[in-house]
C-alpha positions, 0 to 999 in steps of 0.5 A, a space after each residue: 500500500 502507498 502511504 497517504 500524504 494527509 496534507 491536512 494532518 488530520 485524516 483518518 486515512 493512512 494508506 491506499 492501493 489503487 487498481 483498475 476498478 477499485 481503491 483499497 483504503 487503510 484507516 488510522 484504526 487499522 481497518 482496511 476497506 475495498 471500494 469498487 465500481 460494482 458496489 461503490 460506483 464508478 464516479 465515486 471510486 474515480 473521485 476517491 482515486 483522485 483524492 488519494 493521489 492528491 493526499 487530501 479529502 479522502 476520509 471526508 469524501 468517504 464519510 460524506 458521500 460513500 458511507 457504507 458502500 464498500 465492497 468488502 472489509 479486508 481482514 488485517 492480521 497486524 494493526 498499528 
């Protein structure tokens, strides 16, 4: 996963991984969620990809727009 730049210094997102049709996001509490075109929606996932690369606004977008529309929660064996 790529470390999220967090330009605001207050984000709940710490890392992300992009793929053709999805974005996987790791949050500060260690939870990892996958958002994809099929469940979350193409427009929303593409905007999440843009925000992830920009390093700003991703957590806010997820909480305000995407909410619980994730494709799956990834089980993490190691939490930080």
